[in-house]
SERO-4910 file (N, C-alpha, C, O; in steps of 0.05 Angstrom, whole numbers):
BEGIN
 pado doro    nc1    nc2    nc3   cac1   cac2   cac3    cc1    cc2    cc3    oc1    oc2    oc3
  Met    A   -512   1470   1409   -511   1491   1394   -480   1495   1372   -481   1502   1348
  Lys    A   -462   1490   1384   -447   1480   1364   -446   1473   1336   -434   1482   1316
  Ala    A   -465   1449   1342   -472   1443   1311   -487   1443   1295   -485   1433   1273
  Lys    A   -515   1459   1311   -524   1479   1295   -502   1503   1289   -485   1488   1279
  Phe    A   -492   1526   1287   -473   1528   1277   -459   1524   1262   -460   1540   1244
  Leu    A   -444   1508   1260   -422   1494   1237   -444   1474   1219   -436   1466   1197
  Ser    A   -462   1469   1225   -482   1464   1199   -491   1480   1175   -494   1472   1152
  Thr    A   -495   1515   1191   -498   1534   1179   -478   1540   1171   -481   1552   1149
  Leu    A   -462   1537   1175   -426   1551   1165   -429   1537   1139   -436   1548   1118
  Leu    A   -422   1507   1143   -420   1490   1120   -442   1496   1097   -437   1500   1073
  Ala    A   -463   1495   1109   -489   1504   1073   -477   1523   1071   -458   1518   1056
  Ser    A   -476   1548   1078   -472   1570   1065   -442   1573   1057   -439   1597   1050
  Leu    A   -417   1556   1055   -409   1546   1044   -403   1543   1018   -385   1549   1002
  Ala    A   -429   1528   1019   -434   1499    997   -449   1518    978   -443   1519    954
  Phe    A   -468   1533    986   -491   1543    966   -478   1568    960   -481   1573    936
  Gly    A   -463   1587    974   -464   1609    973   -459   1634    952   -469   1656    946
  Gly    A   -433   1612    942   -425   1623    907   -436   1623    887   -428   1637    868
  Ala    A   -460   1607    887   -464   1586    856   -483   1616    843   -492   1637    853
  Ala    A   -480   1603    814   -499   1619    795   -524   1623    794   -541   1606    803
  Ser    A   -531   1647    782   -566   1643    786   -559   1665    756   -545   1685    750
  Ala    A   -585   1639    740   -596   1660    714   -607   1668    706   -630   1660    707
  Ala    A   -600   1689    692   -620   1721    687   -622   1724    655   -611   1710    638
  Thr    A   -642   1751    649   -637   1757    619   -649   1783    625   -661   1789    645
  Ile    A   -644   1799    604   -646   1825    611   -669   1836    607   -669   1839    583
  Asp    A   -692   1845    616   -716   1858    610   -709   1881    610   -694   1895    623
  Thr    A   -730   1885    583   -735   1906    572   -759   1912    572   -767   1932    560
  Ser    A   -778   1896    588   -804   1906    588   -818   1938    601   -838   1951    594
  Ala    A   -797   1941    621   -808   1970    630   -798   1988    617   -803   2012    622
  Leu    A   -780   1979    598   -783   2007    574   -809   2006    551   -808   2023    533
  Gly    A   -827   1990    550   -840   1999    535   -835   1990    505   -819   1972    501
  Ser    A   -850   2003    483   -852   1988    452   -841   2014    444   -845   2034    458
  Gly    A   -828   2015    424   -817   2040    403   -800   2047    414   -792   2036    435
  Phe    A   -785   2074    396   -756   2095    401   -769   2106    433   -791   2114    442
  Leu    A   -732   2099    447   -733   2111    464   -727   2137    480   -726   2145    503
  Gly    A   -724   2145    454   -716   2172    453   -684   2188    466   -675   2210    470
  Gly    A   -675   2157    470   -657   2181    479   -627   2143    469   -631   2121    458
  Thr    A   -604   2156    479   -586   2128    477   -572   2113    492   -552   2100    485
  Val    A   -589   2114    524   -572   2099    535   -611   2090    550   -632   2103    548
  Ala    A   -605   2057    567   -633   2040    574   -617   2036    594   -593   2030    593
  Val    A   -632   2039    614   -622   2014    642   -647   2006    652   -667   2017    659
  Thr    A   -637   1976    650   -648   1962    661   -637   1949    683   -614   1955    689
  Pro    A   -656   1926    702   -640   1916    726   -620   1901    725   -609   1893    746
  Glu    A   -608   1892    694   -586   1871    693   -585   1882    686   -586   1869    665
  Ala    A   -583   1911    675   -562   1915    657   -563   1948    646   -583   1961    648
  Val    A   -540   1959    635   -550   1983    621   -533   1992    590   -510   1996    582
  Ile    A   -558   1992    580   -551   1996    541   -543   2013    539   -555   2029    554
  Thr    A   -517   2027    521   -514   2058    508   -508   2052    484   -491   2035    480
  Ser    A   -522   2066    463   -520   2064    434   -506   2082    425   -511   2105    432
  Ser    A   -486   2078    411   -476   2100    389   -485   2113    375   -470   2127    362
  Gly    A   -513   2114    371   -526   2121    344   -540   2147    363   -532   2158    383
  Thr    A   -572   2153    342   -582   2172    351   -606   2158    368   -623   2172    378
  Asp    A   -607   2141    370   -636   2127    393   -627   2087    395   -608   2073    390
  Leu    A   -655   2085    406   -648   2061    412   -676   2053    402   -686   2074    394
  Phe    A   -692   2031    401   -708   2019    395   -726   1997    407   -723   1976    395
  Phe    A   -748   1994    433   -736   1963    433   -772   1945    433   -787   1952    452
  Gly    A   -779   1932    422   -801   1902    417   -802   1912    391   -798   1932    377
  Gly    A   -814   1877    391   -814   1892    358   -801   1885    329   -806   1887    305
  Ala    A   -781   1875    344   -750   1879    309   -758   1839    311   -760   1822    329
  Asp    A   -760   1841    288   -765   1814    282   -789   1801    297   -777   1784    311
  Ser    A   -805   1800    301   -835   1797    317   -815   1796    341   -821   1815    356
  Arg    A   -808   1791    345   -796   1793    376   -811   1812    407   -826   1831    402
  Pro    A   -809   1808    423   -821   1827    436   -805   1836    461   -814   1856    471
  Asp    A   -781   1823    472   -765   1826    489   -739   1839    464   -718   1845    477
  Ser    A   -736   1844    440   -717   1858    423   -717   1879    429   -735   1892    439
  Phe    A   -682   1889    421   -679   1919    416   -658   1915    391   -650   1895    381
  Cys    A   -651   1956    383   -637   1951    364   -626   1978    373   -639   1991    389
  Ala    A   -602   1987    363   -580   2020    360   -585   2025    333   -577   2012    313
  Ile    A   -604   2051    335   -611   2058    307   -590   2082    300   -579   2096    316
  Gln    A   -587   2083    273   -571   2100    260   -580   2115    240   -566   2114    219
  Gly    A   -593   2126    239   -614   2144    214   -631   2137    217   -644   2143    237
  Ser    A   -640   2116    195   -674   2095    199   -667   2070    203   -686   2055    203
  Ser    A   -640   2057    206   -640   2032    210   -617   2021    234   -602   2036    247
  Cys    A   -619   2002    235   -614   1984    266   -581   1973    256   -570   1950    257
  Glu    A   -570   2002    248   -545   1990    249   -514   1999    271   -491   1988    272
  Ala    A   -527   2021    284   -500   2027    314   -489   2009    324   -491   1985    326
  Asp    A   -475   2026    331   -453   2013    357   -463   2006    384   -472   2023    400
  Phe    A   -463   1990    388   -472   1991    427   -464   1991    451   -448   2010    453
  Met    A   -465   1978    471   -451   1971    498   -469   1966    513   -487   1981    520
  Ile    A   -465   1938    520   -486   1923    549   -466   1923    572   -452   1904    577
  Asp    A   -466   1953    587   -451   1942    625   -475   1921    631   -500   1924    628
  Phe    A   -464   1904    637   -486   1885    650   -478   1896    699   -459   1908    708
  Val    A   -496   1887    709   -492   1898    737   -467   1894    756   -451   1910    765
  Gly    A   -468   1857    759   -443   1846    748   -430   1831    732   -435   1834    708
  Leu    A   -410   1811    741   -399   1805    726   -422   1772    721   -432   1757    738
  Val    A   -422   1770    688   -433   1752    671   -422   1720    668   -403   1712    681
  Glu    A   -428   1713    659   -428   1681    652   -442   1660    633   -460   1647    643
  Asn    A   -432   1654    600   -457   1627    589   -462   1658    576   -472   1651    555
  Leu    A   -462   1671    577   -475   1698    554   -478   1675    531   -461   1659    522
  Thr    A   -517   1683    521   -522   1678    504   -541   1701    490   -548   1718    506
  Phe    A   -547   1704    472   -569   1710    450   -567   1724    423   -546   1729    412
  Val    A   -588   1729    415   -604   1720    384   -591   1749    370   -594   1770    382
  Ala    A   -578   1747    347   -577   1770    335   -600   1761    311   -594   1743    296
  Ala    A   -631   1776    306   -636   1779    277   -653   1793    271   -666   1809    285
  Gly    A   -656   1788    245   -668   1803    218   -648   1807    202   -660   1798    183
  Ala    A   -630   1811    194   -611   1816    178   -608   1817    150   -614   1795    141
  Asp    A   -602   1834    132   -592   1836    105   -572   1818     97   -558   1804    112
  Val    A   -571   1819     70   -543   1821     46   -521   1836     62   -537   1854     68
  Gly    A   -508   1841     70   -495   1857     66   -486   1870    102   -466   1883    109
  Asp    A   -509   1858    120   -499   1865    151   -474   1840    163   -469   1817    157
  Phe    A   -462   1860    180   -427   1853    204   -437   1866    228   -440   1890    232
  Ile    A   -442   1844    244   -428   1852    275   -408   1835    283   -407   1811    277
  Glu    A   -393   1846    296   -369   1836    310   -377   1832    342   -379   1852    358
  Val    A   -380   1814    348   -392   1816    383   -361   1817    403   -346   1797    403
  Phe    A   -354   1844    419   -331   1838    438   -336   1831    465   -351   1848    475
  Ala    A   -329   1811    482   -333   1804    511   -309   1818    527   -287   1807    529
  Leu    A   -315   1841    538   -300   1845    553   -306   1839    589   -326   1836    604
  Asp    A   -278   1838    591   -281   1840    630   -277   1858    648   -268   1877    635
  Ala    A   -278   1863    669   -282   1890    689   -266   1904    680   -275   1926    675
  Leu    A   -247   1902    675   -230   1925    666   -228   1935    633   -213   1952    624
  Gly    A   -247   1920    618   -247   1931    596   -233   1922    574   -231   1937    555
  Thr    A   -218   1892    574   -206   1888    561   -216   1867    550   -228   1850    564
  Ser    A   -210   1863    519   -225   1848    514   -220   1819    520   -196   1815    516
  Leu    A   -234   1796    527   -228   1769    526   -239   1753    503   -244   1730    509
  Gly    A   -247   1763    473   -250   1757    450   -266   1763    442   -282   1777    455
  Ser    A   -276   1752    404   -293   1772    398   -307   1745    384   -298   1722    385
  Val    A   -332   1756    372   -341   1722    348   -364   1747    331   -378   1765    340
  Thr    A   -360   1738    302   -371   1760    278   -400   1741    264   -402   1717    267
  Leu    A   -413   1751    254   -436   1748    246   -442   1772    227   -445   1795    236
  Ala    A   -444   1766    202   -454   1760    171   -473   1760    156   -481   1737    157
  Asp    A   -485   1771    142   -517   1773    125   -540   1750    141   -562   1743    131
  Val    A   -531   1742    162   -558   1721    172   -552   1730    189   -530   1740    194
  Gly    A   -585   1728    211   -588   1723    236   -574   1701    258   -567   1682    244
  Gly    A   -568   1697    276   -562   1674    291   -555   1685    331   -554   1704    347
  Leu    A   -550   1653    325   -543   1660    360   -506   1656    366   -486   1645    358
  Ile    A   -513   1670    381   -489   1692    396   -484   1679    412   -494   1687    433
  Asp    A   -466   1650    417   -447   1644    443   -430   1661    454   -413   1667    437
  Leu    A   -425   1673    474   -397   1675    485   -389   1660    511   -375   1666    530
  Ser    A   -402   1639    503   -397   1625    534   -368   1623    538   -364   1625    562
  Ala    A   -344   1619    525   -327   1616    515   -308   1631    537   -288   1623    550
  Phe    A   -326   1664    536   -317   1678    538   -320   1682    578   -342   1672    584
  Gly    A   -307   1690    599   -320   1697    620   -306   1700    637   -282   1703    634
  Pro    A   -317   1701    661   -339   1718    670   -324   1745    662   -300   1752    667
  Leu    A   -349   1762    644   -342   1780    632   -360   1809    647   -374   1801    666
  Ala    A   -361   1825    644   -381   1855    656   -401   1872    631   -424   1882    632
  Ser    A   -381   1869    611   -386   1881    581   -388   1868    562   -380   1845    563
  Val    A   -403   1881    534   -412   1870    501   -403   1889    492   -419   1907    496
  Phe    A   -382   1898    479   -401   1918    454   -400   1900    434   -390   1877    433
  Ile    A   -414   1916    414   -432   1901    394   -415   1921    367   -426   1942    361
  Asp    A   -402   1917    358   -387   1941    334   -408   1927    306   -407   1903    300
  Asp    A   -420   1942    297   -433   1941    275   -434   1957    248   -444   1979    243
  Ser    A   -421   1941    233   -408   1946    203   -435   1932    190   -429   1910    182
  Ser    A   -462   1937    186   -477   1932    178   -479   1952    152   -472   1976    156
  Thr    A   -490   1943    118   -495   1967     96   -529   1965     95   -544   1982     87
  Gly    A   -535   1936    107   -563   1936     97   -582   1944    117   -584   1969    116
  Gly    A   -601   1930    138   -625   1938    143   -608   1938    180   -609   1958    193
  Gly    A   -595   1917    190   -579   1923    215   -593   1896    217   -609   1883    203
  Phe    A   -576   1893    249   -591   1870    262   -611   1883    290   -608   1905    300
  Gly    A   -635   1860    298   -645   1874    327   -630   1847    338   -620   1827    326
  Tyr    A   -633   1856    372   -622   1832    381   -643   1818    418   -657   1826    437
  Ala    A   -638   1810    414   -663   1782    432   -656   1759    451   -644   1738    448
  Glu    A   -662   1765    461   -670   1732    485   -631   1730    502   -616   1711    505
  Phe    A   -629   1751    506   -609   1751    523   -609   1729    551   -626   1728    568
  Ser    A   -583   1711    549   -591   1699    569   -559   1687    582   -543   1674    568
  Phe    A   -554   1693    607   -535   1686    633   -533   1687    659   -548   1699    674
  Asp    A   -509   1670    666   -510   1672    694   -491   1690    710   -466   1691    712
  Leu    A   -521   1711    728   -507   1714    749   -470   1702    753   -463   1681    744
  Val    A   -454   1717    766   -431   1712    783   -435   1720    812   -457   1730    817
  Ser    A   -417   1716    836   -416   1717    852   -393   1738    848   -376   1736    831
  Glu    A   -393   1766    870   -378   1779    861   -349   1776    883   -328   1788    883
  Val    A   -356   1761    897   -323   1746    916   -322   1713    914   -337   1702    931
  Pro    A   -307   1695    897   -299   1669    894   -314   1653    909   -331   1670    905
  Leu    A   -323   1640    921   -326   1612    938   -302   1609    949   -304   1619    972
  Pro    A   -274   1599    944   -258   1598    958   -256   1621    976   -252   1616    999
  Val    A   -257   1638    971   -238   1665    983   -260   1677    998   -259   1684   1021
  Ser    A   -276   1678    985   -308   1680   1020   -298   1659   1037   -285   1664   1057
  Gly    A   -305   1631   1029   -297   1628   1048   -285   1625   1071   -294   1624   1094
  Ala    A   -259   1622   1059   -240   1631   1066   -238   1653   1090   -227   1649   1112
  Leu    A   -246   1670   1083   -253   1699   1090   -262   1701   1124   -256   1714   1144
  Leu    A   -284   1674   1117   -297   1675   1143   -290   1661   1157   -291   1667   1181
  Leu    A   -279   1640   1150   -262   1621   1175   -235   1641   1182   -223   1636   1203
  Ala    A   -229   1658   1170   -210   1667   1186   -221   1699   1203   -205   1712   1216
  Ala    A   -238   1705   1201   -253   1719   1218   -260   1708   1242   -259   1715   1266
  Leu    A   -270   1677   1225   -283   1666   1259   -257   1655   1270   -266   1644   1291
  Ala    A   -220   1649   1269   -215   1633   1291   -196   1661   1295   -178   1659   1312
  Gly    A   -198   1685   1283   -194   1705   1302   -209   1720   1331   -195   1730   1348
  Thr    A   -240   1718   1333   -256   1724   1344   -254   1700   1368   -259   1705   1392
  Gly    A   -248   1683   1361   -245   1653   1377   -205   1656   1401   -197   1646   1421
  Leu    A   -195   1674   1382   -172   1676   1398   -168   1703   1413   -150   1711   1427
  Val    A   -189   1714   1406   -189   1750   1418   -201   1738   1448   -190   1743   1470
  Arg    A   -219   1725   1445   -233   1721   1465   -219   1700   1489   -218   1703   1514
  Arg    A   -208   1679   1472   -188   1664   1488   -169   1679   1507   -169   1675   1531
  Arg    A   -147   1702   1490   -146   1712   1502   -136   1737   1528   -118   1750   1538
  Lys    A   -166   1730   1528   -179   1757   1546   -169   1761   1581   -179   1746   1598
  Pro    A   -151   1781   1588   -144   1776   1603   -174   1775   1640   -183   1794   1652
  Gln    A   -178   1747   1644   -193   1751   1671   -184   1769   1696   -165   1769   1711
  Gln    A   -204   1782   1694   -199   1797   1730   -210   1792   1744   -235   1789   1748
  Ser    A   -190   1789   1757   -196   1789   1804   -219   1799   1812   -226   1820   1803
  Thr    A   -235   1787   1830   -257   1799   1841   -233   1794   1874   -241   1784   1895
  Ala    A   -223   1799   1872   -200   1805   1905   -204   1833   1911   -192   1843   1931
***
């Protein structure tokens, strides 16, 4: 019995904090104008400072979206993930001459961990050097048609780091053992 318990405990400690790969799934939002500035997906909340959000079709990518300001994809927006993420990459596509973005990686307190910029041409935005992060803010200073965003890829991070969760579990088990051991025996006389 003890051997089975210890093997289960060790297995949960070894695999309990592993990161899992994820993407932002916008398929439930449909295609076209959202009719609002906030979109909720299972992985994140997307909030535009513009007038609308547009999903699907930007640069012929069905999973793409952009934040609308006026009649183009030039609005700033924030992506708040449901948990902490690492190794975030995504594509900024469909840029024109004069388009410029700065992408800020933010921690759980909203503090900037750093930023990357992209100008005039689309490309891969790689925030894997920053993390874990809770949000991304895209500051769009475009004067062309703006960017569409697609192919978000990241690893979800466990909320409690593995070494801490293992120590907490072992402390709880040790405390339970001490309480049981020190419990006074009742006499039957």
